[in-house]
N, CA and C atoms of all chains as a GROMACS GRO file, in nm:
protein
  630
    1MET      N    1  18.429   1.874  11.610
    1MET     CA    2  18.552   1.800  11.640
    1MET      C    3  18.601   1.831  11.780
    2THR      N    4  18.605   1.961  11.813
    2THR     CA    5  18.651   1.996  11.948
    2THR      C    6  18.559   1.937  12.054
    3LYS      N    7  18.431   1.929  12.016
    3LYS     CA    8  18.334   1.874  12.110
    3LYS      C    9  18.364   1.726  12.136
    4THR      N   10  18.394   1.655  12.026
    4THR     CA   11  18.426   1.513  12.040
    4THR      C   12  18.550   1.494  12.127
    5LEU      N   13  18.649   1.578  12.100
    5LEU     CA   14  18.774   1.569  12.176
    5LEU      C   15  18.749   1.593  12.324
    6ARG      N   16  18.664   1.694  12.348
    6ARG     CA   17  18.635   1.728  12.488
    6ARG      C   18  18.566   1.610  12.558
    7THR      N   19  18.471   1.549  12.484
    7THR     CA   20  18.401   1.433  12.539
    7THR      C   21  18.502   1.323  12.574
    8LEU      N   22  18.594   1.304  12.479
    8LEU     CA   23  18.697   1.201  12.497
    8LEU      C   24  18.779   1.227  12.623
    9ILE      N   25  18.820   1.354  12.637
    9ILE     CA   26  18.900   1.389  12.753
    9ILE      C   27  18.822   1.367  12.883
   10HIS      N   28  18.694   1.400  12.879
   10HIS     CA   29  18.610   1.378  12.997
   10HIS      C   30  18.601   1.231  13.033
   11ILE      N   31  18.585   1.150  12.931
   11ILE     CA   32  18.576   1.005  12.955
   11ILE      C   33  18.706   0.954  13.019
   12MET      N   34  18.818   0.998  12.962
   12MET     CA   35  18.947   0.954  13.014
   12MET      C   36  18.965   0.999  13.160
   13LEU      N   37  18.929   1.122  13.188
   13LEU     CA   38  18.939   1.176  13.324
   13LEU      C   39  18.856   1.092  13.421
   14ALA      N   40  18.734   1.064  13.379
   14ALA     CA   41  18.645   0.984  13.463
   14ALA      C   42  18.707   0.848  13.490
   15ALA      N   43  18.767   0.790  13.387
   15ALA     CA   44  18.829   0.658  13.402
   15ALA      C   45  18.942   0.662  13.504
   16PHE      N   46  19.024   0.766  13.494
   16PHE     CA   47  19.136   0.777  13.589
   16PHE      C   48  19.087   0.796  13.732
   17LEU      N   49  18.983   0.879  13.745
   17LEU     CA   50  18.926   0.902  13.878
   17LEU      C   51  18.873   0.773  13.937
   18LEU      N   52  18.802   0.698  13.855
   18LEU     CA   53  18.746   0.572  13.900
   18LEU      C   54  18.855   0.476  13.946
   19THR      N   55  18.962   0.471  13.866
   19THR     CA   56  19.074   0.384  13.899
   19THR      C   57  19.135   0.422  14.032
   20GLY      N   58  19.155   0.552  14.048
   20GLY     CA   59  19.213   0.600  14.174
   20GLY      C   60  19.125   0.565  14.291
   21PHE      N   61  18.995   0.579  14.271
   21PHE     CA   62  18.900   0.547  14.377
   21PHE      C   63  18.911   0.400  14.417
   22ALA      N   64  18.917   0.314  14.316
   22ALA     CA   65  18.925   0.170  14.344
   22ALA      C   66  19.052   0.139  14.423
   23HIS      N   67  19.160   0.209  14.389
   23HIS     CA   68  19.286   0.182  14.457
   23HIS      C   69  19.289   0.236  14.600
   24ALA      N   70  19.211   0.342  14.622
   24ALA     CA   71  19.211   0.401  14.755
   24ALA      C   72  19.144   0.309  14.857
   25GLN      N   73  19.060   0.219  14.807
   25GLN     CA   74  18.992   0.126  14.897
   25GLN      C   75  19.088   0.016  14.938
   26GLY      N   76  19.160   0.038  15.047
   26GLY     CA   77  19.264  -0.058  15.086
   26GLY      C   78  19.215  -0.175  15.167
   27ASN      N   79  19.085  -0.188  15.183
   27ASN     CA   80  19.033  -0.296  15.265
   27ASN      C   81  18.937  -0.384  15.187
   28LEU      N   82  18.933  -0.509  15.224
   28LEU     CA   83  18.832  -0.598  15.168
   28LEU      C   84  18.708  -0.591  15.257
   29GLU      N   85  18.595  -0.607  15.194
   29GLU     CA   86  18.469  -0.610  15.269
   29GLU      C   87  18.460  -0.743  15.344
   30ILE      N   88  18.456  -0.736  15.477
   30ILE     CA   89  18.439  -0.860  15.554
   30ILE      C   90  18.327  -0.846  15.656
   31ASN      N   91  18.255  -0.736  15.648
   31ASN     CA   92  18.147  -0.716  15.744
   31ASN      C   93  18.010  -0.744  15.682
   32THR      N   94  17.988  -0.870  15.648
   32THR     CA   95  17.856  -0.908  15.598
   32THR      C   96  17.795  -1.007  15.697
   33PRO      N   97  17.664  -1.018  15.698
   33PRO     CA   98  17.601  -1.112  15.792
   33PRO      C   99  17.653  -1.256  15.775
   34ALA      N  100  17.672  -1.297  15.649
   34ALA     CA  101  17.718  -1.434  15.625
   34ALA      C  102  17.857  -1.457  15.684
   35ILE      N  103  17.946  -1.361  15.664
   35ILE     CA  104  18.082  -1.373  15.716
   35ILE      C  105  18.081  -1.370  15.868
   36ALA      N  106  17.999  -1.282  15.925
   36ALA     CA  107  17.992  -1.273  16.071
   36ALA      C  108  17.944  -1.405  16.132
   37GLN      N  109  17.849  -1.467  16.066
   37GLN     CA  110  17.793  -1.592  16.116
   37GLN      C  111  17.897  -1.704  16.111
   38LEU      N  112  17.970  -1.710  15.999
   38LEU     CA  113  18.074  -1.812  15.985
   38LEU      C  114  18.182  -1.792  16.091
   39LYS      N  115  18.218  -1.666  16.109
   39LYS     CA  116  18.323  -1.632  16.205
   39LYS      C  117  18.284  -1.676  16.346
   40SER      N  118  18.160  -1.651  16.384
   40SER     CA  119  18.122  -1.684  16.521
   40SER      C  120  18.108  -1.836  16.538
   41ALA      N  121  18.064  -1.904  16.432
   41ALA     CA  122  18.058  -2.051  16.440
   41ALA      C  123  18.198  -2.109  16.459
   42MET      N  124  18.295  -2.053  16.385
   42MET     CA  125  18.433  -2.102  16.393
   42MET      C  126  18.494  -2.068  16.528
   43GLN      N  127  18.459  -1.950  16.578
   43GLN     CA  128  18.511  -1.910  16.709
   43GLN      C  129  18.460  -2.005  16.817
   44GLY      N  130  18.332  -2.042  16.809
   44GLY     CA  131  18.276  -2.135  16.906
   44GLY      C  132  18.338  -2.273  16.895
   45ARG      N  133  18.371  -2.314  16.775
   45ARG     CA  134  18.427  -2.447  16.752
   45ARG      C  135  18.574  -2.455  16.795
   46HIS      N  136  18.639  -2.342  16.803
   46HIS     CA  137  18.782  -2.342  16.833
   46HIS      C  138  18.813  -2.410  16.967
   47ALA      N  139  18.721  -2.396  17.062
   47ALA     CA  140  18.743  -2.459  17.193
   47ALA      C  141  18.754  -2.610  17.178
   48GLN      N  142  18.680  -2.667  17.083
   48GLN     CA  143  18.687  -2.812  17.061
   48GLN      C  144  18.812  -2.851  16.984
   49LEU      N  145  18.855  -2.763  16.894
   49LEU     CA  146  18.969  -2.797  16.808
   49LEU      C  147  19.103  -2.774  16.877
   50ALA      N  148  19.109  -2.675  16.966
   50ALA     CA  149  19.237  -2.637  17.025
   50ALA      C  150  19.311  -2.755  17.090
   51PRO      N  151  19.242  -2.842  17.166
   51PRO     CA  152  19.315  -2.955  17.224
   51PRO      C  153  19.373  -3.049  17.118
   52PHE      N  154  19.304  -3.062  17.007
   52PHE     CA  155  19.355  -3.147  16.898
   52PHE      C  156  19.478  -3.084  16.832
   53TYR      N  157  19.477  -2.951  16.818
   53TYR     CA  158  19.596  -2.882  16.764
   53TYR      C  159  19.713  -2.906  16.860
   54ALA      N  160  19.686  -2.891  16.990
   54ALA     CA  161  19.793  -2.900  17.088
   54ALA      C  162  19.851  -3.041  17.095
   55SER      N  163  19.766  -3.143  17.081
   55SER     CA  164  19.815  -3.280  17.089
   55SER      C  165  19.882  -3.322  16.958
   56GLY      N  166  19.854  -3.251  16.851
   56GLY     CA  167  19.910  -3.287  16.721
   56GLY      C  168  19.820  -3.378  16.641
   57ALA      N  169  19.704  -3.411  16.696
   57ALA     CA  170  19.610  -3.496  16.623
   57ALA      C  171  19.563  -3.425  16.496
   58VAL      N  172  19.539  -3.294  16.509
   58VAL     CA  173  19.492  -3.215  16.396
   58VAL      C  174  19.597  -3.108  16.365
   59GLY      N  175  19.620  -3.087  16.238
   59GLY     CA  176  19.716  -2.985  16.197
   59GLY      C  177  19.654  -2.889  16.097
   60LEU      N  178  19.727  -2.780  16.073
   60LEU     CA  179  19.682  -2.679  15.978
   60LEU      C  180  19.746  -2.706  15.842
   61ALA      N  181  19.662  -2.741  15.746
   61ALA     CA  182  19.712  -2.779  15.614
   61ALA      C  183  19.742  -2.657  15.529
   62HIS      N  184  19.823  -2.678  15.426
   62HIS     CA  185  19.864  -2.564  15.343
   62HIS      C  186  19.756  -2.520  15.245
   63ASP      N  187  19.644  -2.593  15.244
   63ASP     CA  188  19.535  -2.552  15.156
   63ASP      C  189  19.426  -2.475  15.230
   64GLY      N  190  19.458  -2.431  15.352
   64GLY     CA  191  19.362  -2.350  15.426
   64GLY      C  192  19.256  -2.431  15.500
   65THR      N  193  19.278  -2.563  15.511
   65THR     CA  194  19.186  -2.647  15.587
   65THR      C  195  19.256  -2.699  15.712
   66VAL      N  196  19.180  -2.770  15.796
   66VAL     CA  197  19.241  -2.844  15.906
   66VAL      C  198  19.233  -2.992  15.869
   67GLN      N  199  19.334  -3.069  15.911
   67GLN     CA  200  19.335  -3.210  15.875
   67GLN      C  201  19.371  -3.297  15.994
   68LEU      N  202  19.307  -3.412  15.998
   68LEU     CA  203  19.342  -3.512  16.099
   68LEU      C  204  19.473  -3.574  16.053
   69ARG      N  205  19.582  -3.546  16.125
   69ARG     CA  206  19.710  -3.600  16.078
   69ARG      C  207  19.751  -3.724  16.155
   70ASP      N  208  19.697  -3.744  16.278
   70ASP     CA  209  19.730  -3.864  16.353
   70ASP      C  210  19.612  -3.904  16.441
   71ALA      N  211  19.529  -3.992  16.386
   71ALA     CA  212  19.406  -4.032  16.456
   71ALA      C  213  19.438  -4.104  16.586
   72SER      N  214  19.557  -4.167  16.593
   72SER     CA  215  19.589  -4.244  16.714
   72SER      C  216  19.606  -4.154  16.836
   73LEU      N  217  19.620  -4.023  16.813
   73LEU     CA  218  19.632  -3.929  16.925
   73LEU      C  219  19.495  -3.891  16.983
   74VAL      N  220  19.390  -3.935  16.915
   74VAL     CA  221  19.255  -3.908  16.965
   74VAL      C  222  19.204  -4.036  17.030
   75PRO      N  223  19.161  -4.028  17.157
   75PRO     CA  224  19.106  -4.147  17.221
   75PRO      C  225  18.993  -4.206  17.137
   76LEU      N  226  18.991  -4.337  17.125
   76LEU     CA  227  18.896  -4.405  17.037
   76LEU      C  228  18.752  -4.354  17.048
   77PRO      N  229  18.698  -4.338  17.168
   77PRO     CA  230  18.557  -4.295  17.175
   77PRO      C  231  18.533  -4.155  17.119
   78GLN      N  232  18.640  -4.074  17.109
   78GLN     CA  233  18.625  -3.935  17.063
   78GLN      C  234  18.645  -3.920  16.913
   79ARG      N  235  18.685  -4.030  16.846
   79ARG     CA  236  18.726  -4.013  16.707
   79ARG      C  237  18.613  -3.968  16.616
   80GLY      N  238  18.495  -4.022  16.638
   80GLY     CA  239  18.380  -3.980  16.557
   80GLY      C  240  18.354  -3.832  16.572
   81ALA      N  241  18.355  -3.786  16.696
   81ALA     CA  242  18.330  -3.644  16.724
   81ALA      C  243  18.439  -3.558  16.662
   82ALA      N  244  18.564  -3.608  16.669
   82ALA     CA  245  18.676  -3.532  16.612
   82ALA      C  246  18.657  -3.515  16.462
   83ASN      N  247  18.618  -3.626  16.396
   83ASN     CA  248  18.596  -3.617  16.251
   83ASN      C  249  18.484  -3.520  16.218
   84ASN      N  250  18.380  -3.520  16.299
   84ASN     CA  251  18.268  -3.429  16.274
   84ASN      C  252  18.311  -3.283  16.288
   85VAL      N  253  18.388  -3.255  16.392
   85VAL     CA  254  18.426  -3.117  16.416
   85VAL      C  255  18.522  -3.069  16.306
   86ILE      N  256  18.607  -3.159  16.257
   86ILE     CA  257  18.699  -3.125  16.147
   86ILE      C  258  18.620  -3.097  16.019
   87ALA      N  259  18.523  -3.183  15.992
   87ALA     CA  260  18.442  -3.164  15.871
   87ALA      C  261  18.364  -3.034  15.878
   88ALA      N  262  18.307  -3.004  15.995
   88ALA     CA  263  18.230  -2.880  16.010
   88ALA      C  264  18.320  -2.758  15.993
   89GLU      N  265  18.440  -2.766  16.051
   89GLU     CA  266  18.534  -2.654  16.040
   89GLU      C  267  18.572  -2.631  15.894
   90ASN      N  268  18.601  -2.740  15.822
   90ASN     CA  269  18.643  -2.724  15.683
   90ASN      C  270  18.529  -2.671  15.595
   91ALA      N  271  18.407  -2.711  15.627
   91ALA     CA  272  18.292  -2.659  15.551
   91ALA      C  273  18.279  -2.509  15.574
   92ASP      N  274  18.294  -2.467  15.700
   92ASP     CA  275  18.284  -2.324  15.730
   92ASP      C  276  18.399  -2.246  15.668
   93ARG      N  277  18.518  -2.303  15.671
   93ARG     CA  278  18.632  -2.232  15.611
   93ARG      C  279  18.610  -2.213  15.461
   94ALA      N  280  18.565  -2.318  15.393
   94ALA     CA  281  18.540  -2.307  15.249
   94ALA      C  282  18.435  -2.200  15.222
   95ALA      N  283  18.330  -2.201  15.306
   95ALA     CA  284  18.224  -2.101  15.288
   95ALA      C  285  18.277  -1.961  15.314
   96LEU      N  286  18.365  -1.949  15.413
   96LEU     CA  287  18.423  -1.819  15.446
   96LEU      C  288  18.504  -1.763  15.328
   97TYR      N  289  18.588  -1.845  15.270
   97TYR     CA  290  18.671  -1.799  15.157
   97TYR      C  291  18.581  -1.758  15.041
   98ARG      N  292  18.477  -1.839  15.017
   98ARG     CA  293  18.384  -1.811  14.908
   98ARG      C  294  18.308  -1.681  14.935
   99GLU      N  295  18.263  -1.664  15.058
   99GLU     CA  296  18.184  -1.546  15.093
   99GLU      C  297  18.266  -1.417  15.083
  100ILE      N  298  18.392  -1.422  15.125
  100ILE     CA  299  18.475  -1.302  15.116
  100ILE      C  300  18.493  -1.262  14.969
  101ALA      N  301  18.519  -1.362  14.885
  101ALA     CA  302  18.535  -1.333  14.742
  101ALA      C  303  18.406  -1.273  14.686
  102ARG      N  304  18.292  -1.331  14.724
  102ARG     CA  305  18.164  -1.286  14.674
  102ARG      C  306  18.131  -1.146  14.726
  103ALA      N  307  18.157  -1.123  14.854
  103ALA     CA  308  18.125  -0.993  14.914
  103ALA      C  309  18.204  -0.881  14.848
  104ASN      N  310  18.317  -0.916  14.786
  104ASN     CA  311  18.399  -0.815  14.720
  104ASN      C  312  18.380  -0.814  14.569
  105GLY      N  313  18.274  -0.879  14.526
  105GLY     CA  314  18.236  -0.874  14.386
  105GLY      C  315  18.325  -0.951  14.292
  106ASN      N  316  18.410  -1.039  14.347
  106ASN     CA  317  18.499  -1.116  14.262
  106ASN      C  318  18.504  -1.262  14.306
  107PRO      N  319  18.403  -1.341  14.270
  107PRO     CA  320  18.402  -1.483  14.312
  107PRO      C  321  18.529  -1.557  14.269
  108SER      N  322  18.596  -1.504  14.164
  108SER     CA  323  18.716  -1.572  14.116
  108SER      C  324  18.835  -1.554  14.210
  109TRP      N  325  18.821  -1.468  14.312
  109TRP     CA  326  18.930  -1.448  14.408
  109TRP      C  327  18.937  -1.560  14.512
  110GLU      N  328  18.837  -1.650  14.512
  110GLU     CA  329  18.825  -1.749  14.618
  110GLU      C  330  18.956  -1.826  14.643
  111ALA      N  331  19.018  -1.873  14.535
  111ALA     CA  332  19.140  -1.954  14.551
  111ALA      C  333  19.252  -1.871  14.615
  112GLU      N  334  19.263  -1.745  14.574
  112GLU     CA  335  19.369  -1.661  14.629
  112GLU      C  336  19.342  -1.625  14.774
  113ILE      N  337  19.215  -1.606  14.806
  113ILE     CA  338  19.179  -1.579  14.945
  113ILE      C  339  19.210  -1.701  15.030
  114ARG      N  340  19.177  -1.818  14.978
  114ARG     CA  341  19.206  -1.942  15.050
  114ARG      C  342  19.356  -1.954  15.078
  115SER      N  343  19.439  -1.925  14.977
  115SER     CA  344  19.583  -1.943  14.998
  115SER      C  345  19.640  -1.835  15.090
  116THR      N  346  19.580  -1.715  15.085
  116THR     CA  347  19.622  -1.611  15.180
  116THR      C  348  19.591  -1.657  15.323
  117PHE      N  349  19.470  -1.708  15.343
  117PHE     CA  350  19.431  -1.756  15.475
  117PHE      C  351  19.521  -1.872  15.519
  118ALA      N  352  19.549  -1.964  15.427
  118ALA     CA  353  19.631  -2.081  15.462
  118ALA      C  354  19.763  -2.035  15.524
  119THR      N  355  19.826  -1.937  15.458
  119THR     CA  356  19.954  -1.884  15.507
  119THR      C  357  19.937  -1.819  15.645
  120ARG      N  358  19.831  -1.742  15.659
  120ARG     CA  359  19.813  -1.668  15.785
  120ARG      C  360  19.772  -1.759  15.901
  121TRP      N  361  19.691  -1.861  15.875
  121TRP     CA  362  19.659  -1.958  15.982
  121TRP      C  363  19.789  -2.019  16.033
  122ILE      N  364  19.875  -2.058  15.939
  122ILE     CA  365  20.000  -2.126  15.975
  122ILE      C  366  20.093  -2.031  16.049
  123ASP      N  367  20.104  -1.906  15.999
  123ASP     CA  368  20.191  -1.808  16.064
  123ASP      C  369  20.146  -1.779  16.206
  124LYS      N  370  20.015  -1.779  16.228
  124LYS     CA  371  19.962  -1.742  16.358
  124LYS      C  372  19.943  -1.862  16.451
  125ALA      N  373  19.970  -1.982  16.401
  125ALA     CA  374  19.954  -2.102  16.483
  125ALA      C  375  20.047  -2.096  16.604
  126GLN      N  376  20.003  -2.153  16.715
  126GLN     CA  377  20.085  -2.149  16.836
  126GLN      C  378  20.202  -2.246  16.825
  127PRO      N  379  20.311  -2.217  16.896
  127PRO     CA  380  20.423  -2.311  16.898
  127PRO      C  381  20.373  -2.446  16.952
  128GLY      N  382  20.418  -2.553  16.888
  128GLY     CA  383  20.373  -2.686  16.931
  128GLY      C  384  20.264  -2.742  16.841
  129TRP      N  385  20.197  -2.654  16.766
  129TRP     CA  386  20.094  -2.701  16.673
  129TRP      C  387  20.163  -2.753  16.547
  130TRP      N  388  20.091  -2.842  16.478
  130TRP     CA  389  20.146  -2.899  16.356
  130TRP      C  390  20.094  -2.826  16.233
  131VAL      N  391  20.189  -2.792  16.144
  131VAL     CA  392  20.152  -2.719  16.023
  131VAL      C  393  20.217  -2.784  15.901
  132GLN      N  394  20.156  -2.762  15.788
  132GLN     CA  395  20.202  -2.825  15.665
  132GLN      C  396  20.276  -2.724  15.578
  133ASN      N  397  20.388  -2.768  15.519
  133ASN     CA  398  20.457  -2.677  15.425
  133ASN      C  399  20.399  -2.696  15.284
  134ALA      N  400  20.454  -2.621  15.189
  134ALA     CA  401  20.398  -2.620  15.054
  134ALA      C  402  20.402  -2.758  14.988
  135SER      N  403  20.492  -2.847  15.035
  135SER     CA  404  20.499  -2.981  14.976
  135SER      C  405  20.419  -3.081  15.057
  136SER      N  406  20.325  -3.032  15.139
  136SER     CA  407  20.236  -3.117  15.219
  136SER      C  408  20.309  -3.198  15.326
  137VAL      N  409  20.425  -3.153  15.367
  137VAL     CA  410  20.499  -3.221  15.473
  137VAL      C  411  20.464  -3.155  15.607
  138TRP      N  412  20.432  -3.239  15.706
  138TRP     CA  413  20.394  -3.185  15.837
  138TRP      C  414  20.516  -3.153  15.920
  139ALA      N  415  20.511  -3.046  15.995
  139ALA     CA  416  20.619  -3.011  16.087
  139ALA      C  417  20.558  -2.946  16.211
  140LYS      N  418  20.625  -2.966  16.322
  140LYS     CA  419  20.578  -2.906  16.445
  140LYS      C  420  20.635  -2.766  16.457
  141LYS      N  421  20.549  -2.671  16.488
  141LYS     CA  422  20.597  -2.533  16.502
  141LYS      C  423  20.676  -2.513  16.629
  142MET      N  424  18.038   1.534  10.397
  142MET     CA  425  18.182   1.514  10.421
  142MET      C  426  18.214   1.536  10.567
  143ASN      N  427  18.174   1.656  10.615
  143ASN     CA  428  18.199   1.687  10.754
  143ASN      C  429  18.128   1.590  10.846
  144MET      N  430  18.006   1.552  10.805
  144MET     CA  431  17.929   1.459  10.885
  144MET      C  432  17.998   1.324  10.893
  145HIS      N  433  18.055   1.284  10.780
  145HIS     CA  434  18.124   1.156  10.774
  145HIS      C  435  18.243   1.157  10.871
  146ARG      N  436  18.317   1.269  10.870
  146ARG     CA  437  18.433   1.282  10.955
  146ARG      C  438  18.392   1.276  11.104
  147ASN      N  439  18.278   1.342  11.129
  147ASN     CA  440  18.228   1.341  11.267
  147ASN      C  441  18.193   1.201  11.314
  148SER      N  442  18.133   1.124  11.225
  148SER     CA  443  18.093   0.990  11.267
  148SER      C  444  18.216   0.902  11.289
  149VAL      N  445  18.321   0.926  11.210
  149VAL     CA  446  18.446   0.852  11.231
  149VAL      C  447  18.504   0.888  11.368
  150LEU      N  448  18.502   1.016  11.397
  150LEU     CA  449  18.554   1.062  11.526
  150LEU      C  450  18.470   1.005  11.640
  151ALA      N  451  18.340   1.003  11.620
  151ALA     CA  452  18.252   0.949  11.724
  151ALA      C  453  18.285   0.802  11.747
  152GLY      N  454  18.309   0.732  11.638
  152GLY     CA  455  18.346   0.590  11.650
  152GLY      C  456  18.475   0.576  11.728
  153ALA      N  457  18.572   0.659  11.698
  153ALA     CA  458  18.702   0.653  11.768
  153ALA      C  459  18.683   0.682  11.916
  154ALA      N  460  18.598   0.781  11.945
  154ALA     CA  461  18.572   0.817  12.085
  154ALA      C  462  18.508   0.699  12.158
  155MET      N  463  18.414   0.634  12.090
  155MET     CA  464  18.347   0.518  12.148
  155MET      C  465  18.448   0.409  12.181
  156MET      N  466  18.538   0.383  12.086
  156MET     CA  467  18.638   0.278  12.107
  156MET      C  468  18.730   0.314  12.224
  157ALA      N  469  18.767   0.442  12.230
  157ALA     CA  470  18.854   0.487  12.340
  157ALA      C  471  18.782   0.469  12.473
  158ALA      N  472  18.653   0.498  12.475
  158ALA     CA  473  18.575   0.484  12.597
  158ALA      C  474  18.572   0.337  12.641
  159VAL      N  475  18.547   0.250  12.544
  159VAL     CA  476  18.543   0.107  12.575
  159VAL      C  477  18.677   0.062  12.633
  160LEU      N  478  18.784   0.110  12.570
  160LEU     CA  479  18.920   0.075  12.616
  160LEU      C  480  18.943   0.123  12.760
  161ALA      N  481  18.903   0.248  12.783
  161ALA     CA  482  18.924   0.308  12.915
  161ALA      C  483  18.848   0.229  13.022
  162VAL      N  484  18.723   0.196  12.991
  162VAL     CA  485  18.640   0.123  13.087
  162VAL      C  486  18.698  -0.017  13.111
  163SER      N  487  18.742  -0.083  13.004
  163SER     CA  488  18.795  -0.218  13.023
  163SER      C  489  18.926  -0.214  13.102
  164ALA      N  490  19.001  -0.103  13.086
  164ALA     CA  491  19.124  -0.088  13.164
  164ALA      C  492  19.090  -0.080  13.313
  165CYS      N  493  18.984  -0.009  13.345
  165CYS     CA  494  18.937   0.001  13.484
  165CYS      C  495  18.904  -0.136  13.538
  166VAL      N  496  18.828  -0.211  13.460
  166VAL     CA  497  18.786  -0.344  13.504
  166VAL      C  498  18.908  -0.431  13.528
  167THR      N  499  19.005  -0.421  13.435
  167THR     CA  500  19.126  -0.502  13.448
  167THR      C  501  19.198  -0.468  13.579
  168ILE      N  502  19.207  -0.337  13.609
  168ILE     CA  503  19.276  -0.297  13.730
  168ILE      C  504  19.201  -0.348  13.853
  169ASN      N  505  19.067  -0.344  13.844
  169ASN     CA  506  18.987  -0.386  13.957
  169ASN      C  507  18.995  -0.534  13.988
  170ILE      N  508  19.021  -0.617  13.887
  170ILE     CA  509  19.020  -0.760  13.915
  170ILE      C  510  19.156  -0.812  13.960
  171TYR      N  511  19.257  -0.725  13.968
  171TYR     CA  512  19.383  -0.768  14.028
  171TYR      C  513  19.356  -0.802  14.173
  172PHE      N  514  19.411  -0.912  14.218
  172PHE     CA  515  19.384  -0.955  14.355
  172PHE      C  516  19.457  -0.863  14.453
  173PRO      N  517  19.386  -0.799  14.546
  173PRO     CA  518  19.451  -0.709  14.641
  173PRO      C  519  19.515  -0.789  14.755
  174ALA      N  520  19.637  -0.833  14.732
  174ALA     CA  521  19.702  -0.927  14.826
  174ALA      C  522  19.717  -0.869  14.966
  175ALA      N  523  19.757  -0.742  14.973
  175ALA     CA  524  19.780  -0.682  15.105
  175ALA      C  525  19.648  -0.669  15.182
  176ALA      N  526  19.544  -0.628  15.112
  176ALA     CA  527  19.413  -0.614  15.176
  176ALA      C  528  19.361  -0.750  15.221
  177ALA      N  529  19.385  -0.851  15.140
  177ALA     CA  530  19.339  -0.986  15.175
  177ALA      C  531  19.410  -1.035  15.300
  178GLU      N  532  19.539  -1.005  15.308
  178GLU     CA  533  19.617  -1.048  15.425
  178GLU      C  534  19.565  -0.980  15.551
  179LYS      N  535  19.533  -0.852  15.537
  179LYS     CA  536  19.480  -0.776  15.650
  179LYS      C  537  19.346  -0.834  15.694
  180ALA      N  538  19.263  -0.866  15.597
  180ALA     CA  539  19.132  -0.924  15.627
  180ALA      C  540  19.148  -1.060  15.695
  181ALA      N  541  19.241  -1.140  15.645
  181ALA     CA  542  19.265  -1.273  15.703
  181ALA      C  543  19.311  -1.259  15.848
  182ASP      N  544  19.406  -1.169  15.870
  182ASP     CA  545  19.457  -1.148  16.006
  182ASP      C  546  19.345  -1.108  16.101
  183HIS      N  547  19.261  -1.020  16.054
  183HIS     CA  548  19.151  -0.971  16.136
  183HIS      C  549  19.057  -1.086  16.176
  184ILE      N  550  19.023  -1.168  16.078
  184ILE     CA  551  18.928  -1.278  16.103
  184ILE      C  552  18.994  -1.386  16.190
  185ILE      N  553  19.120  -1.419  16.161
  185ILE     CA  554  19.188  -1.522  16.240
  185ILE      C  555  19.202  -1.479  16.385
  186ASP      N  556  19.238  -1.352  16.405
  186ASP     CA  557  19.250  -1.302  16.542
  186ASP      C  558  19.118  -1.318  16.619
  187GLU      N  559  19.009  -1.297  16.547
  187GLU     CA  560  18.878  -1.310  16.614
  187GLU      C  561  18.844  -1.456  16.640
  188VAL      N  562  18.867  -1.541  16.542
  188VAL     CA  563  18.831  -1.683  16.557
  188VAL      C  564  18.916  -1.747  16.666
  189TRP      N  565  19.043  -1.716  16.668
  189TRP     CA  566  19.134  -1.774  16.768
  189TRP      C  567  19.144  -1.685  16.892
  190GLN      N  568  19.078  -1.573  16.890
  190GLN     CA  569  19.078  -1.477  17.001
  190GLN      C  570  19.221  -1.444  17.046
  191LEU      N  571  19.300  -1.399  16.948
  191LEU     CA  572  19.442  -1.372  16.974
  191LEU      C  573  19.465  -1.233  17.029
  192GLN      N  574  19.384  -1.136  16.984
  192GLN     CA  575  19.405  -0.999  17.032
  192GLN      C  576  19.280  -0.950  17.098
  193GLN      N  577  19.266  -0.985  17.222
  193GLN     CA  578  19.147  -0.942  17.295
  193GLN      C  579  19.174  -0.806  17.354
  194LYS      N  580  19.118  -0.705  17.285
  194LYS     CA  581  19.141  -0.568  17.332
  194LYS      C  582  19.073  -0.546  17.467
  195ASP      N  583  18.952  -0.603  17.476
  195ASP     CA  584  18.882  -0.590  17.604
  195ASP      C  585  18.868  -0.729  17.665
  196ALA      N  586  18.983  -0.788  17.693
  196ALA     CA  587  18.982  -0.921  17.753
  196ALA      C  588  18.908  -0.917  17.885
  197PRO      N  589  18.819  -1.014  17.904
  197PRO     CA  590  18.744  -1.012  18.030
  197PRO      C  591  18.838  -1.027  18.149
  198LYS      N  592  18.830  -0.932  18.237
  198LYS     CA  593  18.918  -0.936  18.354
  198LYS      C  594  18.878  -1.052  18.443
  199LYS      N  595  18.975  -1.107  18.509
  199LYS     CA  596  18.943  -1.214  18.604
  199LYS      C  597  18.857  -1.153  18.714
  200ALA      N  598  18.747  -1.220  18.739
  200ALA     CA  599  18.653  -1.166  18.838
  200ALA      C  600  18.722  -1.153  18.973
  201GLU      N  601  18.727  -1.028  19.014
  201GLU     CA  602  18.788  -1.004  19.145
  201GLU      C  603  18.685  -1.034  19.254
  202PRO      N  604  18.731  -1.090  19.363
  202PRO     CA  605  18.635  -1.116  19.472
  202PRO      C  606  18.585  -0.984  19.527
  203ALA      N  607  18.470  -0.943  19.477
  203ALA     CA  608  18.417  -0.812  19.513
  203ALA      C  609  18.375  -0.809  19.659
  204THR      N  610  18.316  -0.915  19.699
  204THR     CA  611  18.272  -0.918  19.839
  204THR      C  612  18.332  -1.041  19.906
  205GLU      N  613  18.388  -1.019  20.020
  205GLU     CA  614  18.446  -1.130  20.096
  205GLU      C  615  18.334  -1.217  20.150
  206LYS      N  616  18.364  -1.344  20.150
  206LYS     CA  617  18.261  -1.432  20.204
  206LYS      C  618  18.244  -1.406  20.354
  207ASP      N  619  18.124  -1.397  20.390
  207ASP     CA  620  18.095  -1.371  20.530
  207ASP      C  621  18.126  -1.498  20.611
  208PRO      N  622  18.229  -1.489  20.699
  208PRO     CA  623  18.267  -1.610  20.773
  208PRO      C  624  18.159  -1.657  20.871
  209THR      N  625  18.070  -1.569  20.904
  209THR     CA  626  17.966  -1.610  21.000
  209THR      C  627  17.861  -1.698  20.936
  210LYS      N  628  17.855  -1.692  20.800
  210LYS     CA  629  17.750  -1.772  20.737
  210LYS      C  630  17.800  -1.912  20.704
   0.00000   0.00000   0.00000
């Protein structure tokens, strides 16, 4: 009986230690090859997107994507290219959110990671850029 | 009799172990909001190049153009 109790206590101790260890890890894993690749692709694309943010043609949506909010602000010959760059950016963003969730062993975190990013993109947007509030209403920062 | 009691205890210990382990898993799947925010900030700063610690200095004219050339 004492042996069983001792085993029990050991198991409980191990559980507490494990829990503490998990909590001590205050960072998410973001240093994977897949994440690095997405990051550098997005960094390279930013030069193309920045003028659209500044003109208000493209805004930062509350779902963590970028959206064409006023196509008339893009000169007609550039509209195709603008749509392509927006689509590519949104594909990379979706992959980024998915990859971060996966790299941390919890694919189900994807939606929460997306919404965390959505808030931070908007918070860090430059003054003059267009951002969307929770009710999908656009406003200029 | 004693053996029976031991097996009951062993069963209880097993159940406690399962509970303890599942409690760990439950704690682990809570979304770490603060860590996620930190990760997002880090990635956004890089993508938008907001905090360039080693920003490339503007190339200083190291050598003056030779007016004779």
